[in-house]
Structures are given as C-alpha cells and as structure tokens.
N, C-alpha and C positions, 0 to 999 in steps of 0.2 A: 504493500500500500504506500502510495506516495505521500510524503509529509509536506504540508504546506509551508511555504517560505515564511509566512507570518508566524506560524507556530515555532519554527526554528529560531527566528529572530527573538521572539518573546522568551523562549526557554534560555537562549544564550544570555540575554540581558538579565534574567533572573539569577543565573549562576554567577554572573559578574557582580551583581549587587549583593549576593550572599557573601562573597569574598570581600567586597568593598565596605559593606555596612554591618551585616549580621555577624560576621566573624570577629571584627574588633569589639563589638558590644559583648559577645560571648566571652572573649578573652579577658575583658575587664571583670566580668562576673566570676570567671574561673580563678583569676589571679587574686581577687579580693576575698575568696572564700577561705579566709584565715581568721579564726576567732580572736587570736591574740592581736593581730594587726587591726581588726575592726574595733576591738576594745580600746586600743591605744588611740585610734582616730576619734572614736566617740567620746573618749575621755578628754580630748583636747578641746574643751568647750570654748576657749578663747578664739582659736582659729575658726571653728565652726560658727561661732557667734559673729565674728568679723565678716565672714563670707556672707552669711544671711543678711547682716546689716548693710553691707555694700550692695548686694543684689536687690534687696527690698527698697532701700532709699533711692538708689540710682533709678530703679524702675519707676517709682512714684514721681520723682522730679523730672525724669525724661518724658514721661507721658504727660505731665502737666505742661511742661515747656512746649512739647510738640503739639499738644492739643490746643493750647492758646494760640500758637503761631498758625496752626491750621485755620482756626476761627478768624484770625486777623487777616490772613491772606486769601481765604476762600469765600467767606461770607460777609466781610466788611470792605467797603470801598476805601482801601488803604492806598495812599500815594505810592507809586512804583511797585505795586503788588506783583506784576508780571516778572520784573527783574528779581525781586526779592524771592519769589517762589522758585525761580531757577537757581538762585544762589544757595537755597536751603539744602541742595544736594552736596555742596562742597565739603562739609564735615565728614561725609561718608568716604571721601576720597583721600583723606589725610589719616594716616595710621595713628591710632591712639598712643602708640609709643612716642612718636614725635610730638604730639600735643602735650603729653605728660612731661616730656623732657623740657620743652619750651616753657611750660608753666613752672617747672621746678627752678629754672633760671630766673623767672620773674618773681615767684613767691616764696623762695626758700627763706626761712627766718633769719639766717646769718648772711648768706651771700646773694640772696635774690636781688635783682636789679631794682625792683620797685622799693624794696625795703632799704637798700643802700641809699637810694635817692631820698627816701623819707627820713632816714637817720641824718643825712647831711643837712636837709632843710629844716626838719622839725624835731629831730632827736628821738623819734619813736619808730617802732616796727609796726607796719600796717597789717600784714597778713602772714599767715603760716600755713602753707599748703602741704606740709609733711605730716601725714597721718590720715585718719579716717575722713576728715572734712575735705582735704585736698583730693583724695581719691574719688569721693562721691561727687565733688564739684566738677572735676575734669571729665569723669565718666558720664555724668549727666549731659554736659555740653556735647560730648562726642556722639552719644546715642539718641539725642532728641530728634534728629531727622527721621529715624525709623517710625516712631509714632506719628510724626508730622505727615509722612507719606500715606500711611494707612488711614488716619483720621481725615485727612484732606480729601482722599478719594471717596470715603464714605459720605462726607458732606456734599461733594459734587453729585453724588448719586441719589440724594434725597429730594423727593418731590416737595417744592415749596407750598403746594396746596395743603399739606398737613399742618403747617404753621398758620396758613390762612384760615383754616377751620377753627383753630384755637382763638385767633383774633376775632372771628365772627362771634364767638361766644364770650367776648369781653376781655380776653387776655391781651396784655401789652406785648411789645416786641420782645423784650427780655424775658417776660413771663412765658411766652410761647416757646422761646428758645430753651428755657430751663426745663419746661414740662414736656416738650415734644422732641426737640432736637437732641438734647443731651442724652436722654434715655435711649434714643435710637442709635447713638454712637457707641453704645456699650460693646457690641461685638468687635468693632475696630479697636477700641481702647483696650479691651481684654487681650485681643490678639497681639497688639503692639506691646502690651505689658509682658506677655509671655515671651515674645521674641527678645526683648531687652533683658528680661530676667535670666533667660538661658545664656545669653551672650555674656552677661556680667558675672554670672556665677562661676564661669571658667576663665574670667579675665586675668591675664598675667601682667601685661605691660605696664598699665597704670599703677597697680599696687606695687610692682617691683621697683618703680621709679619713685613714687611719692609715698608709698605706705611703709615699706620695709625700714627705711631710715627713721621713720617716726614710730616704729614698733607696732605697725598695723599689718600683720601677716594674714593672708587669706589662703584658701585651699590651693589655688594655682601656684602661688609662691612656695607653699609647703611641699607640693608635689615636686617642684623644681629642686628644692633643697634635698628632699629625700633621694632623688635620683642622682644628685651630684655629690653625695657623700660616699665614702668608701668603707665597706662595700655598699652598693646601691640597695636601698630598702624598697624593693619592687612591690612587696606585698602591702606595705603601708601606703605607698603611692596609689596602688590599685584600689585599696580600701577607700581612699579619698575620692577616687574616681567613681566608685560605686555609690558613695554618699551623694555626690553631685548629681549622678544620673537618677537616683531615687527621688531627689528633691525636684528636679526638673520634670520628670515624668508625672509626679504628683501634682505639680503646677498645671501641666497640660490637662490632666484629668479633672482638676478643679475648675479650669476654664470651661471645659465641655459641660460639666455639671451645672455651672452658673447659667449657661446659655440654653440648656436643654428645656424643651417644653414651652419656650417663649417665642413669639413672633416678632421679627424685626424687619418685616417687609417694608421697603420704602420706594420701590420702583414698580410702577404700573405699566400699562400698555401705551400711554401717551408720552411723547417727548417733552422734555422740560429743561429748564436751566435754573440753577439756584439763584435766588434773588439776593442782590447785594444790599447790605444794610448801611444806611447813612448815619454817621455818628458825629457829624460836625467837626469842630476843631480837634476833637479827640483823635481823629484819624492821623494827625501829624505826630502825636505822642506814640501811637501804636506803631507807626512806621519807624520812629526813632528807636523804640524798644526792640524791633526786629533787627535793625542795623546794629544795635548794641549787642544782641546775641551773636550775630555773625562776626562782629569784631572780637568777641571773647573766644568763640569757637574756631575761627579761621584767621582773621586779620592779625590779631596780636601774636598768636603763636608763630604764624608763618613769617611775619616781619621780624620777630625775635630770632628765628632760625637763620634768615637771610643775613641779618646784621651780624650774628655770631660767626657766620661762615666767612665774612669779609673783614672783620676787625682782627687786629693782631692778637689781642687777648681781651677777655670780658672785663670791662671797667665802665664806670659811669663818668669818668673824668675825660672830657673832650681833648684835653691837652695830651693825654697818653694814647689816644686812639690813632691807629694807622690802618688804612684800608688797602688790601691787596688780595691776590688770589693764591696766596701761599698754601692755604689749607686745602683748596681744591687740588693743587699740584701734589700735596702730600698724599691724599687719599687715592689719587689716580696713579701716581708713579712710585710712591714710597711704601705706603701701607701694605704689609704682606698679604692681607686677606681681602682687601676691598675689591680688587679686580676679580678675584675668583668668586667672591660673594655676589658681585654685580652680574657676572656671567651666569652663575647658577640661578639667580633670581629671575633674570630675563628668560632663560631657558625654561625654568619651571612655570613661569607665568604664561609663556606661549603654549607649552604642552598642556598645562592644566586647562587653559581657556579653550583650546582646540578639542581636548577630550570631553570637556563638559558640554560644549556645543554639539558634538556628535552624539553623545549619550542623551542629551536633552531632546534632540530631534527624534531619535529612535524611541526612547521611553515615552515621550509625549505622544507620539503617534500611536503606540500600542495602547497606552492608557485611555486615550480618547476614542480610538476607532474600534478596539477589540473589546469583547465581553468575556467574562469567565474569571476563574480563580487566579491565573497567572497575572493578568493585567492588574487585578486588585492588589496582589502581593507586590508587584512592581511599584505601584503607587505608594503603598505603605513604606516600603523599604527606601524609596527615593526621597520621601519626606521625613523619614525618621531622624536624620542628622539635625533637623531643626530642634529636636528635643534633647540633643546630646551636646554638651559644651565641647568646644574644640580641643581643650586639654584632655578631656576624657577620651575623645575619639583618638587622639594621638597616643594615649596610653594603650588603647586597644590595638592600634596598628602596631605599636612596639611589641606588645605581648603576642600578637599573631605571627609576625614575620621575623622576629629575632630568633635565629637558630633554625629557621625553616629552610632546609637545604633544597627542597624542591622548587622554592621561589627565592633565590638568593639575592634579595634586594636590601637586606639590613646593612646599614653603613653606607648606602649609596643615595644618590638623589632620587632614585625611584621610590624609596619608601616615603619621601616627602611628597612626591607626586600622588601616591596612593592616599595619603592623609588629606592633601589639598582637594583631590577629586571627591572624596567622601564628604568633606566638610561643605564644599560649595555646590554639590549636586542639586540640592533643593532649589537653589536660585534658578538654575537653568531649566529644570524640569517644570517648575511652576510657570515660568515665562513661556516655554515652548508649548505646554498644554493649553495655555490661554490663547496663543496664536493659532494653534491647531483647530480649536473650536470655532474660529472665525472662517475656516476654509470649508466650503460646502463639499460633502462627500462625492457629489456628482462630478466634480472636476477630477477626482482620483479615479472614479469609475470610467470616465471617458478615456483616460490614459490606459486603463486595463483593457477596455474594449478595443483600443487601437493596437494592442499586442504588447504593451509594456509589462514587465514583471514587477515584483514588489520594489526592488531597488531602482529600476528604471523610473517607476512612478514617483518614488521619493526624490530622485535626482531631478526630474524634469518638471514636476508639479509642486511637490511640498517644499523642497528647498528654495526655489525662487520666490514662492509666496511668503515664506517665513524668514527670508534673508534679513530684513531689518531687525527682527527680534533676535535672531541668532547673532548678528553683529553686535547688538547691544549687550547680549549675554556675554559674548567673547570679551568685549572691552571691560565690562564690569568685573568679570572673573579674573582677567589679567591684572587689573588694578588691585583687587583684593588679595590675589596670590602674591603680588609684589610686596604687600604690607604684612602678610601673615606672621604672627609672632608666637602665639601660644603653642601650636603644634611644632613649629620649627625649632623652638628652644629645647624641646625634648628629643627630637629625632635627628638633629644634624650631627655631622662629624666634621673633622678638619677639612675633608675633601668636599663635603656637601654643604658647607656653610652658605648662608644667604644674607641678603642685605639687612634684614631686621636683626639677625643674630650679630652681624658685624657692628651694627650701631649700638646694640646692647653691650657688646664687649667694649666698645669705645667709651660708653657711659661708665661702665664699671672701672675702666682704667683711668678715668678722669680726663680723657682727651676730648674736651668739650668742643673745641673749634673744628677738629677733624670730624667729629660726629655731626656737627651742624652742616659742614660741607657735604658729607655723604647724604644727609637728610634732604638738603636742597636738591641734590642730583636726583634722588628718588622722586621728589615732588615734581621735578621738571619732566621726568618720564611719564609720571601719572597724568599730568595736565596735558602733555602732548597726545597721549592716548585718548583723553576725553575730547580734545580739539579735533582729532581725526574722526571720532564718532560723530561729532556735531557736523563736520563737513560732509560725511557720508549721508547723514540724514537730510541735509539741505539739498544735496544732489539728487537724493531719492524723491524729495518733494518736487524739485524742479522738473524731474523726468516725468 
C-alpha cells in the first residue's frame, strides 16, 4: 500500500519534535529525580522567593506599562501615535543583557554615571539599581512591549458598538471603558502575563548583571553557579529546572482555568474600526509619557553604550574624555574570542532562522490542513516551549545530548542550534499557521489537479503566498538568536562561544569599553536586519 506524502511529512516532523522538545523536557524530569537534590533546592527559600518575586512583579509592571501604552496609542488620539507605535517594537530588538549593563553604568550606587554627577553637584546618591529593585525595573522596561502587542491587537479587534451600548444606557466614556473594554481585554492581558512570567522566571542576564552584586540571586543564576562549580552539580541544577517548569506549567493551567466557561467574543460579522477617544490637552502628556518610556527602555541605554564605546574611559569629567575608535579596533583585531564569537553568532543566527522558517512552513501546513492525532501532537509539541523557560530547555538539551554518541553534537555549535531551534519554534509556527489560514485550500487543490505533488504544491503555491510572513519570521528569529543568553551561557564551549557569552565575559573581566564596542556592533547588525525587513516589505507593497 502506498503511503501518502502528507503522512510521511507529518510523521517525520513528529519524530523531529520529539527529539527537539519532548526529549529535553524528559531529560530534565529524569535528571531532577533526586530527592536529596530536590530537598536542597526546596530548602533554598531565598533563591526560590527571589525568583517568584522577580517573575511576579516584573509581570505585573510589564502588563501595566504595556496595557497603558496600548490604550494610549490605540484608543486615544495621541500626537505621533503612528510613529510611537512603530517604535514600541525597539525594546524587543535590544538584548536585555545590554540594557542591564547600560543601566548598571548609569545607576550603580558607587560608580554609576548618574550618581557620580549627582554627588558632584548635590553631594547625594540618587538611585541604586543593584538588587531586586534594579532587576525588576530593567526587566519591566524590557518586556513591556510583549503585553503592548497583545493588548493593542485585542483593542483593535473590539467592536466599538459594545461601548456605544453602554453609553446609551447612561455610562460615560471612562465608565464604559472600565465596565466593557477592560473586562474584554482579560484574555490578552492573561496571555501576555503568562508569556512575560515564563520568560522572566528563567531570566539570567539581568539578574546576573544587576542582582548578583546586590545579593539578589535567582534560579537562573543559581543554575549557572551550580554548573560552573567543580564538580558540576547537575542534579541540583536539574532540580531547579524542574521547579521552574512546574511553576510555569501551573501558571498556564491557571490561565486556562480563569478563562474557561466565559465568553469574550468581540468580533461580529460586520467590519468596524475602533473609535479614537479625544482627551484634550491631556493627549500631549500621554505622548510625553510614551516618549519617556522609550527613552528609558531604548534611548538612554543605547546612547550610554555608544558613548562608552567611543570614550577612552568612563568618566563624567569632560576634560578627561577623549573620543576615538580604539575599543572597536580592540574587539575586532585584538580580543581573542570576539571574532570567533561574532562568526559563531552570525552562523547560528542564519541557521536557526532558516531552520525555523522551514519547520514553521511545514508544521503550519500540517496543523492547518490535516486532521487527526499527529497534527494535534505537532501543534502541542510546537507550542510547548512557550511554557518552558529557556534555561530549563537548555538544561534538557544538555542532559539529552551530553555523552550521546549516536548524535555527537555536545561541545559543538550544533547543540546551541538545537536549543535555539526548540526555544524559538513557537514564534515561527504560530506566525506560519496564521498565514496558512489566510490561503484558500482551492489554490492548493488547483496545483494538485495540475499534477503537482505535495512538495511541488508547497514550493509553487504556499511558499510564494506566505513569503512575507516567512521573511518576517526569519528576521525576527535571526535577531533573537543573535541576542540569546540564557541557553548559550550553559551550552557553549571555547570553540562555540557566541556574542552574548563574549560580552558577559567582558563584563565579568571589567573590560567595560570593549564590551560597549562589541554591544554597539551587535546592535548595528540587528538594526541592519530590521532595515532590510522594512525594505522588503515596502517593495512587496509597491509590487
């Protein structure tokens, strides 16, 4: 009996995802099944409490900031709202590691530039970002765009007739918003909160830069410490991974329970456009507040990095400043690992983005077009990494492939590629599936009737129609892979070091100017990739 190509494709994808996602998750469970290690982890209430504190408060503040900004830019006639909405994506393209390092230079209690200036002028220290407050502040700035994007989209999809009905019954503008709009935004707010919470529970870079020096250790920094002691304490590290996984899974289940049995339908059969609210002169204050957020999240950190990369050494005395390119020359021609790290990062970025685009196309098509058990399993496995912190996923990849002779990738860049692909897979699959649902099946049927097989139909029909989405996925994954820290710091070796690890090493070595130069170079590549994406989109629109 001849097996259909669709069945072969779906089965091959299922086997691949079992090795990419299920095997690392199982490895964490297997390695953590040590009662002594679990007891020590659960007994470390300080680190566990710090992790929950960071995840919980960062989630609350990020959702509040993102939600308010979504209201300001989507529902209120704010000056410059089109430009501001586009700029709200910028914090997503700047690695939290660089943001944390820049803010450490600005707000360190002893050597921070702002505090040095305040001491000279007023004799006081203004801020101290070393510790829990600094970690939560910077993490909230970094992750606020995630809830902004989800809540803004939900606001655009809401029929204004629902608010009009409330006004007809006597409610004012703000009363209608509070009683109608806000409750209907709960799914988006809960979803954004879960995404932020999962990301921050496994966050390494910001606590490592701002927290450890202030005595604020979290699970990710504890895992890093356990794996970098001699001998490595893998069981305890895996136990921390199991605790994080259990917390994030419980959070996802709690979200589903909160939304179960309730209707949040806001889109009917008629087309509509959300009505903008007039707030008078207050609109200028709202615009200023949005610019202030962008200045804190992007403007000030990037300006600090550029300045630090050009000045001879960090000082607030203009008479001692000398600007040149010596630090760029150092990281390009002298630093022993920078060139290798840049080459590895670019290679991994290109390979990860290409692999995710290909997998997203195939998985998205199977999930949308096919029915049965295998497509459902593919959908669950492809989206499972959303509920797994990247540091836990990296632990699972380490436990799966370390010493596995049949797949000898441990100690090479390939193990980083596996971790990156597993971590970023949901981004590509969700975007691809959404694009696939916009393609009428009759177009694919026409290609089949004309004699095209499965792969011919995908090549000549599906790929051209989904190309804008696939290009956007490729660029986004490339940028994110270039920035990835949490998985890289656990899986790299001297031969497979990447830019984020090289920058962290420079940070630990105290080479601040070299770090700034390397960070500026990474940002340049990132924004060049974004500019190319913008140019591609403009050409697509013009065509």
